[in-house]
PyMOL Python script that loads the backbone (N, CA, C, O; Angstrom):
from pymol import cmd

cmd.read_pdbstr("""\
ATOM      1  N   MET A   1      -5.947   8.063   7.719  1.00  0.00           N
ATOM      2  CA  MET A   1      -6.273   6.772   7.023  1.00  0.00           C
ATOM      3  C   MET A   1      -6.565   5.886   8.081  1.00  0.00           C
ATOM      4  O   MET A   1      -6.228   6.078   9.249  1.00  0.00           O
ATOM      5  N   THR A   2      -7.203   4.901   7.656  1.00  0.00           N
ATOM      6  CA  THR A   2      -7.874   4.475   8.878  1.00  0.00           C
ATOM      7  C   THR A   2      -7.111   3.128   9.189  1.00  0.00           C
ATOM      8  O   THR A   2      -6.338   2.957   8.246  1.00  0.00           O
ATOM      9  N   PRO A   3      -6.963   1.885  10.286  1.00  0.00           N
ATOM     10  CA  PRO A   3      -6.411   1.043  10.210  1.00  0.00           C
ATOM     11  C   PRO A   3      -6.424   0.174   9.146  1.00  0.00           C
ATOM     12  O   PRO A   3      -5.410  -0.355   8.691  1.00  0.00           O
ATOM     13  N   LEU A   4      -8.045  -0.065   8.552  1.00  0.00           N
ATOM     14  CA  LEU A   4      -8.413  -1.293   7.806  1.00  0.00           C
ATOM     15  C   LEU A   4      -7.607  -0.783   6.758  1.00  0.00           C
ATOM     16  O   LEU A   4      -6.694  -1.487   6.326  1.00  0.00           O
ATOM     17  N   ALA A   5      -7.851   0.519   6.217  1.00  0.00           N
ATOM     18  CA  ALA A   5      -7.300   1.276   4.718  1.00  0.00           C
ATOM     19  C   ALA A   5      -5.747   0.871   4.776  1.00  0.00           C
ATOM     20  O   ALA A   5      -5.117   0.362   3.849  1.00  0.00           O
ATOM     21  N   GLY A   6      -5.368   1.123   5.758  1.00  0.00           N
ATOM     22  CA  GLY A   6      -3.396   0.928   5.801  1.00  0.00           C
ATOM     23  C   GLY A   6      -3.768  -0.876   5.484  1.00  0.00           C
ATOM     24  O   GLY A   6      -3.398  -1.398   4.433  1.00  0.00           O
ATOM     25  N   ARG A   7      -4.324  -1.449   6.268  1.00  0.00           N
ATOM     26  CA  ARG A   7      -4.150  -3.012   6.242  1.00  0.00           C
ATOM     27  C   ARG A   7      -4.632  -3.676   4.820  1.00  0.00           C
ATOM     28  O   ARG A   7      -4.104  -4.707   4.406  1.00  0.00           O
ATOM     29  N   LEU A   8      -5.468  -3.134   4.249  1.00  0.00           N
ATOM     30  CA  LEU A   8      -5.985  -3.272   2.994  1.00  0.00           C
ATOM     31  C   LEU A   8      -4.866  -2.610   1.885  1.00  0.00           C
ATOM     32  O   LEU A   8      -4.994  -2.916   0.699  1.00  0.00           O
ATOM     33  N   PHE A   9      -3.994  -1.884   2.218  1.00  0.00           N
ATOM     34  CA  PHE A   9      -3.395  -0.833   1.008  1.00  0.00           C
ATOM     35  C   PHE A   9      -1.890  -2.072   1.649  1.00  0.00           C
ATOM     36  O   PHE A   9      -1.194  -2.545   0.751  1.00  0.00           O
ATOM     37  N   GLY A  10      -1.642  -2.355   2.704  1.00  0.00           N
ATOM     38  CA  GLY A  10      -0.162  -3.238   2.406  1.00  0.00           C
ATOM     39  C   GLY A  10      -0.674  -4.170   1.861  1.00  0.00           C
ATOM     40  O   GLY A  10       0.040  -4.416   0.889  1.00  0.00           O
ATOM     41  N   THR A  11      -1.877  -5.175   1.913  1.00  0.00           N
ATOM     42  CA  THR A  11      -2.261  -6.292   1.725  1.00  0.00           C
ATOM     43  C   THR A  11      -2.205  -6.337   0.137  1.00  0.00           C
ATOM     44  O   THR A  11      -1.324  -7.044  -0.352  1.00  0.00           O
ATOM     45  N   TRP A  12      -3.082  -5.633  -0.734  1.00  0.00           N
ATOM     46  CA  TRP A  12      -2.597  -5.071  -2.056  1.00  0.00           C
ATOM     47  C   TRP A  12      -1.041  -5.108  -2.784  1.00  0.00           C
ATOM     48  O   TRP A  12      -0.801  -5.530  -3.915  1.00  0.00           O
ATOM     49  N   THR A  13       0.108  -4.449  -1.643  1.00  0.00           N
ATOM     50  CA  THR A  13       1.159  -3.944  -2.007  1.00  0.00           C
ATOM     51  C   THR A  13       2.111  -5.441  -2.357  1.00  0.00           C
ATOM     52  O   THR A  13       2.978  -5.765  -3.169  1.00  0.00           O
ATOM     53  N   LEU A  14       1.329  -6.124  -1.158  1.00  0.00           N
ATOM     54  CA  LEU A  14       2.083  -7.804  -1.327  1.00  0.00           C
ATOM     55  C   LEU A  14       1.512  -8.482  -1.796  1.00  0.00           C
ATOM     56  O   LEU A  14       1.946  -9.593  -1.491  1.00  0.00           O
ATOM     57  N   ILE A  15       0.259  -8.600  -2.780  1.00  0.00           N
ATOM     58  CA  ILE A  15       0.173  -9.047  -3.815  1.00  0.00           C
ATOM     59  C   ILE A  15       0.467  -8.807  -5.387  1.00  0.00           C
ATOM     60  O   ILE A  15       0.562  -9.570  -6.348  1.00  0.00           O
ATOM     61  N   THR A  16       0.574  -7.349  -5.211  1.00  0.00           N
ATOM     62  CA  THR A  16       1.625  -6.809  -6.295  1.00  0.00           C
ATOM     63  C   THR A  16       2.864  -7.132  -6.331  1.00  0.00           C
ATOM     64  O   THR A  16       3.349  -7.168  -7.462  1.00  0.00           O
ATOM     65  N   CYS A  17       3.586  -7.396  -5.415  1.00  0.00           N
ATOM     66  CA  CYS A  17       4.902  -7.818  -5.449  1.00  0.00           C
ATOM     67  C   CYS A  17       5.063  -9.284  -5.521  1.00  0.00           C
ATOM     68  O   CYS A  17       6.125  -9.793  -5.878  1.00  0.00           O
ATOM     69  N   ILE A  18       4.260  -9.812  -5.262  1.00  0.00           N
ATOM     70  CA  ILE A  18       4.475 -11.601  -5.506  1.00  0.00           C
ATOM     71  C   ILE A  18       3.877 -11.646  -6.971  1.00  0.00           C
ATOM     72  O   ILE A  18       4.073 -12.667  -7.631  1.00  0.00           O
ATOM     73  N   VAL A  19       3.349 -10.876  -7.371  1.00  0.00           N
ATOM     74  CA  VAL A  19       2.962 -11.344  -9.049  1.00  0.00           C
ATOM     75  C   VAL A  19       3.952 -10.553  -9.266  1.00  0.00           C
ATOM     76  O   VAL A  19       4.833 -11.220  -9.810  1.00  0.00           O
ATOM     77  N   ARG A  20       4.331  -9.309  -9.109  1.00  0.00           N
ATOM     78  CA  ARG A  20       5.973  -9.043 -10.181  1.00  0.00           C
ATOM     79  C   ARG A  20       7.077 -10.182  -9.586  1.00  0.00           C
ATOM     80  O   ARG A  20       7.733 -11.166  -9.928  1.00  0.00           O
ATOM     81  N   CYS A  21       6.966  -9.845  -9.147  1.00  0.00           N
ATOM     82  CA  CYS A  21       8.387 -10.557  -8.538  1.00  0.00           C
ATOM     83  C   CYS A  21       8.252 -12.613  -9.823  1.00  0.00           C
ATOM     84  O   CYS A  21       8.805 -12.976 -10.862  1.00  0.00           O
ATOM     85  N   TYR A  22       7.233 -13.279  -8.867  1.00  0.00           N
ATOM     86  CA  TYR A  22       6.846 -14.329 -10.122  1.00  0.00           C
ATOM     87  C   TYR A  22       7.022 -14.391 -11.269  1.00  0.00           C
ATOM     88  O   TYR A  22       7.434 -15.368 -11.894  1.00  0.00           O
ATOM     89  N   ALA A  23       6.527 -12.631 -11.962  1.00  0.00           N
ATOM     90  CA  ALA A  23       6.665 -12.155 -13.532  1.00  0.00           C
ATOM     91  C   ALA A  23       8.320 -12.315 -13.456  1.00  0.00           C
ATOM     92  O   ALA A  23       8.784 -13.195 -14.180  1.00  0.00           O
ATOM     93  N   ALA A  24       9.100 -11.672 -12.778  1.00  0.00           N
ATOM     94  CA  ALA A  24      10.595 -11.651 -12.770  1.00  0.00           C
ATOM     95  C   ALA A  24      11.179 -12.712 -13.841  1.00  0.00           C
ATOM     96  O   ALA A  24      11.633 -12.619 -14.982  1.00  0.00           O
ATOM     97  N   TYR A  25      10.929 -13.864 -12.844  1.00  0.00           N
ATOM     98  CA  TYR A  25      11.639 -15.153 -13.605  1.00  0.00           C
ATOM     99  C   TYR A  25      10.803 -15.568 -14.271  1.00  0.00           C
ATOM    100  O   TYR A  25      11.090 -16.747 -14.479  1.00  0.00           O
ATOM    101  N   ASN A  26      10.010 -15.347 -14.700  1.00  0.00           N
ATOM    102  CA  ASN A  26       8.887 -16.127 -15.411  1.00  0.00           C
ATOM    103  C   ASN A  26       8.632 -15.071 -16.944  1.00  0.00           C
ATOM    104  O   ASN A  26       7.639 -15.143 -17.669  1.00  0.00           O
ATOM    105  N   LEU A  27       9.550 -14.345 -17.099  1.00  0.00           N
ATOM    106  CA  LEU A  27       8.877 -13.535 -18.274  1.00  0.00           C
ATOM    107  C   LEU A  27       8.863 -13.697 -19.246  1.00  0.00           C
ATOM    108  O   LEU A  27       8.551 -12.795 -20.024  1.00  0.00           O
ATOM    109  N   HIS A  28       9.214 -14.997 -19.680  1.00  0.00           N
ATOM    110  CA  HIS A  28       8.848 -15.738 -21.482  1.00  0.00           C
ATOM    111  C   HIS A  28       7.340 -16.408 -21.432  1.00  0.00           C
ATOM    112  O   HIS A  28       6.928 -17.056 -22.394  1.00  0.00           O
ATOM    113  N   ILE A  29       6.716 -16.251 -20.500  1.00  0.00           N
ATOM    114  CA  ILE A  29       5.437 -17.029 -20.453  1.00  0.00           C
ATOM    115  C   ILE A  29       4.685 -15.957 -20.764  1.00  0.00           C
ATOM    116  O   ILE A  29       4.789 -15.074 -19.912  1.00  0.00           O
ATOM    117  N   GLY A  30       3.782 -15.628 -21.891  1.00  0.00           N
ATOM    118  CA  GLY A  30       2.936 -13.989 -22.237  1.00  0.00           C
ATOM    119  C   GLY A  30       2.416 -13.861 -21.078  1.00  0.00           C
ATOM    120  O   GLY A  30       2.773 -13.083 -20.194  1.00  0.00           O
ATOM    121  N   PRO A  31       1.268 -14.882 -21.047  1.00  0.00           N
ATOM    122  CA  PRO A  31      -0.057 -14.547 -19.420  1.00  0.00           C
ATOM    123  C   PRO A  31       0.784 -13.955 -18.449  1.00  0.00           C
ATOM    124  O   PRO A  31       0.311 -12.873 -18.102  1.00  0.00           O
ATOM    125  N   VAL A  32       1.692 -14.190 -17.954  1.00  0.00           N
ATOM    126  CA  VAL A  32       2.404 -13.802 -16.819  1.00  0.00           C
ATOM    127  C   VAL A  32       2.738 -11.882 -17.130  1.00  0.00           C
ATOM    128  O   VAL A  32       2.409 -10.864 -16.521  1.00  0.00           O
ATOM    129  N   TYR A  33       3.259 -12.060 -17.944  1.00  0.00           N
ATOM    130  CA  TYR A  33       4.117 -11.081 -18.548  1.00  0.00           C
ATOM    131  C   TYR A  33       3.057  -9.552 -18.196  1.00  0.00           C
ATOM    132  O   TYR A  33       3.234  -8.505 -17.574  1.00  0.00           O
ATOM    133  N   THR A  34       1.771 -10.248 -19.102  1.00  0.00           N
ATOM    134  CA  THR A  34       0.783  -9.687 -19.053  1.00  0.00           C
ATOM    135  C   THR A  34      -0.234  -8.955 -17.855  1.00  0.00           C
ATOM    136  O   THR A  34      -0.856  -7.897 -17.945  1.00  0.00           O
ATOM    137  N   ILE A  35      -0.151 -10.054 -16.554  1.00  0.00           N
ATOM    138  CA  ILE A  35      -0.570 -10.150 -15.652  1.00  0.00           C
ATOM    139  C   ILE A  35       0.547  -8.783 -14.580  1.00  0.00           C
ATOM    140  O   ILE A  35       0.237  -7.971 -13.708  1.00  0.00           O
ATOM    141  N   ALA A  36       1.915  -9.157 -15.280  1.00  0.00           N
ATOM    142  CA  ALA A  36       2.515  -8.050 -14.228  1.00  0.00           C
ATOM    143  C   ALA A  36       2.117  -6.990 -14.996  1.00  0.00           C
ATOM    144  O   ALA A  36       1.684  -6.167 -14.190  1.00  0.00           O
ATOM    145  N   TYR A  37       2.032  -6.594 -15.989  1.00  0.00           N
ATOM    146  CA  TYR A  37       1.855  -5.353 -16.619  1.00  0.00           C
ATOM    147  C   TYR A  37       0.200  -4.694 -16.151  1.00  0.00           C
ATOM    148  O   TYR A  37      -0.074  -3.512 -15.944  1.00  0.00           O
ATOM    149  N   TRP A  38      -0.619  -5.749 -16.088  1.00  0.00           N
ATOM    150  CA  TRP A  38      -1.729  -4.835 -15.556  1.00  0.00           C
ATOM    151  C   TRP A  38      -1.993  -4.783 -14.115  1.00  0.00           C
ATOM    152  O   TRP A  38      -3.068  -4.408 -13.647  1.00  0.00           O
ATOM    153  N   THR A  39      -0.366  -5.409 -12.998  1.00  0.00           N
ATOM    154  CA  THR A  39      -0.138  -4.868 -12.293  1.00  0.00           C
ATOM    155  C   THR A  39      -0.475  -2.883 -11.912  1.00  0.00           C
ATOM    156  O   THR A  39      -1.063  -2.186 -11.085  1.00  0.00           O
ATOM    157  N   TYR A  40       0.443  -2.726 -13.280  1.00  0.00           N
ATOM    158  CA  TYR A  40       1.333  -1.038 -13.444  1.00  0.00           C
ATOM    159  C   TYR A  40      -0.099  -0.693 -13.521  1.00  0.00           C
ATOM    160  O   TYR A  40      -0.753  -0.038 -12.710  1.00  0.00           O
ATOM    161  N   LEU A  41      -0.456  -1.201 -14.549  1.00  0.00           N
ATOM    162  CA  LEU A  41      -2.147  -0.301 -14.963  1.00  0.00           C
ATOM    163  C   LEU A  41      -3.158   0.018 -13.970  1.00  0.00           C
ATOM    164  O   LEU A  41      -4.008   0.902 -14.082  1.00  0.00           O
ATOM    165  N   VAL A  42      -2.929  -1.109 -12.568  1.00  0.00           N
ATOM    166  CA  VAL A  42      -4.140  -0.700 -11.736  1.00  0.00           C
ATOM    167  C   VAL A  42      -3.384   0.143 -10.465  1.00  0.00           C
ATOM    168  O   VAL A  42      -4.027   0.817  -9.661  1.00  0.00           O
ATOM    169  N   ALA A  43      -1.980  -0.007 -10.428  1.00  0.00           N
ATOM    170  CA  ALA A  43      -1.849   1.283  -9.772  1.00  0.00           C
ATOM    171  C   ALA A  43      -1.617   2.526 -10.002  1.00  0.00           C
ATOM    172  O   ALA A  43      -1.823   3.445  -9.209  1.00  0.00           O
ATOM    173  N   LEU A  44      -1.048   2.638 -11.427  1.00  0.00           N
ATOM    174  CA  LEU A  44      -1.222   3.958 -12.099  1.00  0.00           C
ATOM    175  C   LEU A  44      -2.738   4.236 -11.970  1.00  0.00           C
ATOM    176  O   LEU A  44      -2.808   5.033 -11.035  1.00  0.00           O
ATOM    177  N   GLY A  45      -4.160   3.959 -12.487  1.00  0.00           N
ATOM    178  CA  GLY A  45      -5.477   4.235 -12.062  1.00  0.00           C
ATOM    179  C   GLY A  45      -5.718   4.369 -10.611  1.00  0.00           C
ATOM    180  O   GLY A  45      -6.354   5.341 -10.203  1.00  0.00           O
ATOM    181  N   HIS A  46      -5.262   3.474  -9.795  1.00  0.00           N
ATOM    182  CA  HIS A  46      -5.446   3.615  -8.295  1.00  0.00           C
ATOM    183  C   HIS A  46      -4.845   4.889  -8.006  1.00  0.00           C
ATOM    184  O   HIS A  46      -5.584   5.738  -7.508  1.00  0.00           O
ATOM    185  N   PHE A  47      -3.984   5.097  -8.163  1.00  0.00           N
ATOM    186  CA  PHE A  47      -3.149   6.619  -7.691  1.00  0.00           C
ATOM    187  C   PHE A  47      -3.545   7.792  -8.381  1.00  0.00           C
ATOM    188  O   PHE A  47      -3.392   8.872  -7.810  1.00  0.00           O
ATOM    189  N   ALA A  48      -3.894   7.762  -9.203  1.00  0.00           N
ATOM    190  CA  ALA A  48      -4.507   8.625 -10.329  1.00  0.00           C
ATOM    191  C   ALA A  48      -5.812   9.069  -9.598  1.00  0.00           C
ATOM    192  O   ALA A  48      -6.016  10.242  -9.288  1.00  0.00           O
ATOM    193  N   SER A  49      -6.951   7.733  -9.266  1.00  0.00           N
ATOM    194  CA  SER A  49      -7.883   8.307  -9.354  1.00  0.00           C
ATOM    195  C   SER A  49      -8.046   9.143  -7.464  1.00  0.00           C
ATOM    196  O   SER A  49      -8.828  10.014  -7.085  1.00  0.00           O
ATOM    197  N   GLU A  50      -7.006   8.436  -6.726  1.00  0.00           N
ATOM    198  CA  GLU A  50      -6.716   9.404  -5.237  1.00  0.00           C
ATOM    199  C   GLU A  50      -6.668  10.479  -5.186  1.00  0.00           C
ATOM    200  O   GLU A  50      -7.354  11.192  -4.454  1.00  0.00           O
ATOM    201  N   LEU A  51      -5.273  11.065  -6.489  1.00  0.00           N
ATOM    202  CA  LEU A  51      -5.258  12.282  -6.648  1.00  0.00           C
ATOM    203  C   LEU A  51      -6.209  13.116  -7.419  1.00  0.00           C
ATOM    204  O   LEU A  51      -6.485  14.264  -7.069  1.00  0.00           O
ATOM    205  N   PHE A  52      -6.746  12.504  -8.540  1.00  0.00           N
ATOM    206  CA  PHE A  52      -7.759  13.418  -9.193  1.00  0.00           C
ATOM    207  C   PHE A  52      -9.141  13.383  -8.982  1.00  0.00           C
ATOM    208  O   PHE A  52      -9.891  14.355  -9.069  1.00  0.00           O
ATOM    209  N   VAL A  53      -9.549  11.895  -8.619  1.00  0.00           N
ATOM    210  CA  VAL A  53     -11.057  12.035  -8.696  1.00  0.00           C
ATOM    211  C   VAL A  53     -11.644  11.850  -6.986  1.00  0.00           C
ATOM    212  O   VAL A  53     -12.765  12.157  -6.580  1.00  0.00           O
ATOM    213  N   PHE A  54     -10.398  11.200  -6.106  1.00  0.00           N
ATOM    214  CA  PHE A  54     -11.165  11.591  -4.603  1.00  0.00           C
ATOM    215  C   PHE A  54     -10.676  12.566  -3.658  1.00  0.00           C
ATOM    216  O   PHE A  54     -11.117  12.955  -2.577  1.00  0.00           O
ATOM    217  N   LYS A  55      -9.501  12.910  -4.437  1.00  0.00           N
ATOM    218  CA  LYS A  55      -8.659  13.782  -3.906  1.00  0.00           C
ATOM    219  C   LYS A  55      -8.068  13.995  -2.250  1.00  0.00           C
ATOM    220  O   LYS A  55      -8.047  14.873  -1.387  1.00  0.00           O
ATOM    221  N   SER A  56      -7.619  12.575  -2.448  1.00  0.00           N
ATOM    222  CA  SER A  56      -7.378  12.179  -0.989  1.00  0.00           C
ATOM    223  C   SER A  56      -5.466  12.787  -0.758  1.00  0.00           C
ATOM    224  O   SER A  56      -4.944  13.433   0.150  1.00  0.00           O
ATOM    225  N   MET A  57      -5.124  12.432  -1.531  1.00  0.00           N
ATOM    226  CA  MET A  57      -3.361  12.732  -1.405  1.00  0.00           C
ATOM    227  C   MET A  57      -3.467  14.146  -3.021  1.00  0.00           C
ATOM    228  O   MET A  57      -4.081  14.344  -4.070  1.00  0.00           O
ATOM    229  N   THR A  58      -2.703  14.568  -2.410  1.00  0.00           N
ATOM    230  CA  THR A  58      -1.376  15.715  -3.394  1.00  0.00           C
ATOM    231  C   THR A  58      -0.319  15.202  -3.965  1.00  0.00           C
ATOM    232  O   THR A  58       0.117  14.061  -3.811  1.00  0.00           O
ATOM    233  N   PHE A  59       0.046  15.937  -4.546  1.00  0.00           N
ATOM    234  CA  PHE A  59       1.405  15.240  -5.636  1.00  0.00           C
ATOM    235  C   PHE A  59       2.434  15.939  -5.071  1.00  0.00           C
ATOM    236  O   PHE A  59       2.619  17.055  -5.556  1.00  0.00           O
ATOM    237  N   GLY A  60       2.934  15.703  -4.456  1.00  0.00           N
ATOM    238  CA  GLY A  60       4.728  15.696  -3.991  1.00  0.00           C
ATOM    239  C   GLY A  60       5.535  15.119  -4.237  1.00  0.00           C
ATOM    240  O   GLY A  60       5.227  14.415  -5.198  1.00  0.00           O
ATOM    241  N   LEU A  61       7.152  14.845  -3.723  1.00  0.00           N
ATOM    242  CA  LEU A  61       7.958  14.269  -3.423  1.00  0.00           C
ATOM    243  C   LEU A  61       7.499  12.857  -3.522  1.00  0.00           C
ATOM    244  O   LEU A  61       7.689  12.235  -4.567  1.00  0.00           O
ATOM    245  N   PRO A  62       6.942  12.342  -2.558  1.00  0.00           N
ATOM    246  CA  PRO A  62       6.718  11.366  -2.337  1.00  0.00           C
ATOM    247  C   PRO A  62       6.043  10.193  -3.574  1.00  0.00           C
ATOM    248  O   PRO A  62       6.365   9.102  -4.044  1.00  0.00           O
ATOM    249  N   GLN A  63       5.081  11.058  -3.707  1.00  0.00           N
ATOM    250  CA  GLN A  63       4.064  10.746  -4.833  1.00  0.00           C
ATOM    251  C   GLN A  63       4.456  10.516  -6.024  1.00  0.00           C
ATOM    252  O   GLN A  63       3.815   9.853  -6.839  1.00  0.00           O
ATOM    253  N   ILE A  64       6.009  11.272  -6.313  1.00  0.00           N
ATOM    254  CA  ILE A  64       6.968  11.046  -7.291  1.00  0.00           C
ATOM    255  C   ILE A  64       6.909   9.649  -8.063  1.00  0.00           C
ATOM    256  O   ILE A  64       6.661   9.355  -9.232  1.00  0.00           O
ATOM    257  N   PHE A  65       7.165   9.075  -7.178  1.00  0.00           N
ATOM    258  CA  PHE A  65       8.102   7.603  -7.698  1.00  0.00           C
ATOM    259  C   PHE A  65       7.046   6.688  -8.293  1.00  0.00           C
ATOM    260  O   PHE A  65       7.089   6.170  -9.409  1.00  0.00           O
ATOM    261  N   PRO A  66       5.702   6.519  -7.008  1.00  0.00           N
ATOM    262  CA  PRO A  66       4.817   5.181  -7.697  1.00  0.00           C
ATOM    263  C   PRO A  66       4.787   5.516  -9.065  1.00  0.00           C
ATOM    264  O   PRO A  66       5.039   4.655  -9.908  1.00  0.00           O
ATOM    265  N   PHE A  67       4.314   7.462  -9.591  1.00  0.00           N
ATOM    266  CA  PHE A  67       3.724   7.765 -10.801  1.00  0.00           C
ATOM    267  C   PHE A  67       4.710   7.949 -11.695  1.00  0.00           C
ATOM    268  O   PHE A  67       4.206   8.508 -12.669  1.00  0.00           O
ATOM    269  N   THR A  68       5.927   7.754 -11.872  1.00  0.00           N
ATOM    270  CA  THR A  68       6.545   7.716 -12.611  1.00  0.00           C
ATOM    271  C   THR A  68       6.906   5.922 -12.790  1.00  0.00           C
ATOM    272  O   THR A  68       7.122   5.422 -13.895  1.00  0.00           O
ATOM    273  N   LEU A  69       6.913   5.379 -11.906  1.00  0.00           N
ATOM    274  CA  LEU A  69       7.381   4.165 -11.804  1.00  0.00           C
ATOM    275  C   LEU A  69       6.461   3.312 -12.488  1.00  0.00           C
ATOM    276  O   LEU A  69       6.925   2.305 -13.023  1.00  0.00           O
ATOM    277  N   ALA A  70       5.362   3.520 -12.555  1.00  0.00           N
ATOM    278  CA  ALA A  70       4.189   2.602 -13.184  1.00  0.00           C
ATOM    279  C   ALA A  70       4.123   3.383 -14.826  1.00  0.00           C
ATOM    280  O   ALA A  70       3.801   2.804 -15.863  1.00  0.00           O
ATOM    281  N   SER A  71       4.475   4.653 -14.709  1.00  0.00           N
ATOM    282  CA  SER A  71       4.542   5.061 -16.346  1.00  0.00           C
ATOM    283  C   SER A  71       5.052   4.584 -17.111  1.00  0.00           C
ATOM    284  O   SER A  71       4.536   3.893 -17.989  1.00  0.00           O
ATOM    285  N   LEU A  72       6.624   4.920 -16.923  1.00  0.00           N
ATOM    286  CA  LEU A  72       7.593   4.145 -17.629  1.00  0.00           C
ATOM    287  C   LEU A  72       7.244   2.753 -17.848  1.00  0.00           C
ATOM    288  O   LEU A  72       7.321   2.330 -19.001  1.00  0.00           O
ATOM    289  N   SER A  73       6.804   1.833 -16.740  1.00  0.00           N
ATOM    290  CA  SER A  73       6.692   0.661 -16.922  1.00  0.00           C
ATOM    291  C   SER A  73       5.911   0.573 -18.067  1.00  0.00           C
ATOM    292  O   SER A  73       6.380   0.183 -19.136  1.00  0.00           O
ATOM    293  N   LEU A  74       4.495   0.981 -17.890  1.00  0.00           N
ATOM    294  CA  LEU A  74       3.090   0.855 -18.621  1.00  0.00           C
ATOM    295  C   LEU A  74       4.162   1.101 -20.016  1.00  0.00           C
ATOM    296  O   LEU A  74       4.214   0.092 -20.720  1.00  0.00           O
ATOM    297  N   ILE A  75       5.159   2.471 -20.600  1.00  0.00           N
ATOM    298  CA  ILE A  75       5.339   2.553 -21.806  1.00  0.00           C
ATOM    299  C   ILE A  75       6.645   2.013 -22.099  1.00  0.00           C
ATOM    300  O   ILE A  75       7.075   2.409 -23.182  1.00  0.00           O
ATOM    301  N   TRP A  76       7.582   1.053 -21.326  1.00  0.00           N
ATOM    302  CA  TRP A  76       8.530  -0.088 -21.467  1.00  0.00           C
ATOM    303  C   TRP A  76       7.818  -1.161 -21.556  1.00  0.00           C
ATOM    304  O   TRP A  76       7.655  -1.618 -22.687  1.00  0.00           O
ATOM    305  N   MET A  77       7.451  -1.573 -20.869  1.00  0.00           N
ATOM    306  CA  MET A  77       7.057  -3.187 -21.239  1.00  0.00           C
ATOM    307  C   MET A  77       6.017  -3.741 -22.378  1.00  0.00           C
ATOM    308  O   MET A  77       5.961  -4.913 -22.750  1.00  0.00           O
ATOM    309  N   PRO A  78       5.272  -2.751 -22.817  1.00  0.00           N
ATOM    310  CA  PRO A  78       5.038  -3.290 -24.130  1.00  0.00           C
ATOM    311  C   PRO A  78       6.170  -3.156 -25.212  1.00  0.00           C
ATOM    312  O   PRO A  78       6.044  -3.957 -26.138  1.00  0.00           O
ATOM    313  N   LEU A  79       7.293  -2.276 -25.290  1.00  0.00           N
ATOM    314  CA  LEU A  79       7.988  -2.091 -25.964  1.00  0.00           C
ATOM    315  C   LEU A  79       9.116  -3.429 -26.311  1.00  0.00           C
ATOM    316  O   LEU A  79       9.383  -3.928 -27.404  1.00  0.00           O
ATOM    317  N   VAL A  80       9.533  -3.704 -25.224  1.00  0.00           N
ATOM    318  CA  VAL A  80      10.428  -5.279 -25.018  1.00  0.00           C
ATOM    319  C   VAL A  80       9.623  -6.280 -25.400  1.00  0.00           C
ATOM    320  O   VAL A  80      10.211  -7.074 -26.135  1.00  0.00           O
ATOM    321  N   ARG A  81       8.598  -6.524 -25.203  1.00  0.00           N
ATOM    322  CA  ARG A  81       7.711  -8.219 -24.821  1.00  0.00           C
ATOM    323  C   ARG A  81       7.976  -8.864 -25.933  1.00  0.00           C
ATOM    324  O   ARG A  81       7.879 -10.068 -25.698  1.00  0.00           O
ATOM    325  N   ASP A  82       8.261  -8.668 -27.028  1.00  0.00           N
ATOM    326  CA  ASP A  82       9.124  -9.936 -28.188  1.00  0.00           C
ATOM    327  C   ASP A  82       9.795 -10.018 -27.780  1.00  0.00           C
ATOM    328  O   ASP A  82       9.732 -11.219 -27.517  1.00  0.00           O
ATOM    329  N   HIS A  83      11.045  -9.538 -27.180  1.00  0.00           N
ATOM    330  CA  HIS A  83      11.884  -9.546 -26.701  1.00  0.00           C
ATOM    331  C   HIS A  83      12.016 -11.067 -25.401  1.00  0.00           C
ATOM    332  O   HIS A  83      12.520 -12.175 -25.586  1.00  0.00           O
ATOM    333  N   TYR A  84      11.449 -10.589 -24.349  1.00  0.00           N
ATOM    334  CA  TYR A  84      11.525 -11.181 -23.120  1.00  0.00           C
ATOM    335  C   TYR A  84      10.264 -12.985 -23.438  1.00  0.00           C
ATOM    336  O   TYR A  84      10.496 -14.100 -22.971  1.00  0.00           O
ATOM    337  N   VAL A  85       8.969 -12.547 -24.413  1.00  0.00           N
ATOM    338  CA  VAL A  85       7.859 -13.528 -24.271  1.00  0.00           C
ATOM    339  C   VAL A  85       8.305 -14.559 -25.644  1.00  0.00           C
ATOM    340  O   VAL A  85       8.474 -14.030 -26.743  1.00  0.00           O
ATOM    341  N   THR A  86       8.410 -15.500 -25.533  1.00  0.00           N
ATOM    342  CA  THR A  86       8.989 -16.753 -26.724  1.00  0.00           C
ATOM    343  C   THR A  86       7.757 -17.336 -27.104  1.00  0.00           C
ATOM    344  O   THR A  86       6.945 -17.391 -26.180  1.00  0.00           O
ATOM    345  N   LEU A  87       7.466 -17.683 -27.940  1.00  0.00           N
ATOM    346  CA  LEU A  87       6.377 -18.405 -28.375  1.00  0.00           C
ATOM    347  C   LEU A  87       6.542 -20.027 -28.471  1.00  0.00           C
ATOM    348  O   LEU A  87       7.535 -20.536 -28.990  1.00  0.00           O
ATOM    349  N   ASN A  88       5.557 -20.723 -27.965  1.00  0.00           N
ATOM    350  CA  ASN A  88       6.282 -21.648 -28.022  1.00  0.00           C
ATOM    351  C   ASN A  88       5.645 -22.943 -28.745  1.00  0.00           C
ATOM    352  O   ASN A  88       6.308 -23.973 -28.865  1.00  0.00           O
TER     353      ASN A  88
END
""", "prot")
cmd.dss("prot")
cmd.show_as("cartoon", "prot")
cmd.util.cbc("prot")
cmd.orient("prot")
């Protein structure tokens, strides 16, 4: 990894963290919930493209966590959306 790629990935991770933390306190707002959902979709797409398209990573124990977290979140969040998002 180049220093530039490391900084870009770090910045992307920080922005994603900010969005998810904001969403955690504002789950009742539908668009915020949807944006948080998209962060998991983008993360899964990013890691899947690195693994299957660009072949710049191998699938091992460290890579299991982001794939599992993103996959479970993409399944779980639509199932519980109506519980958290309130209609005004």
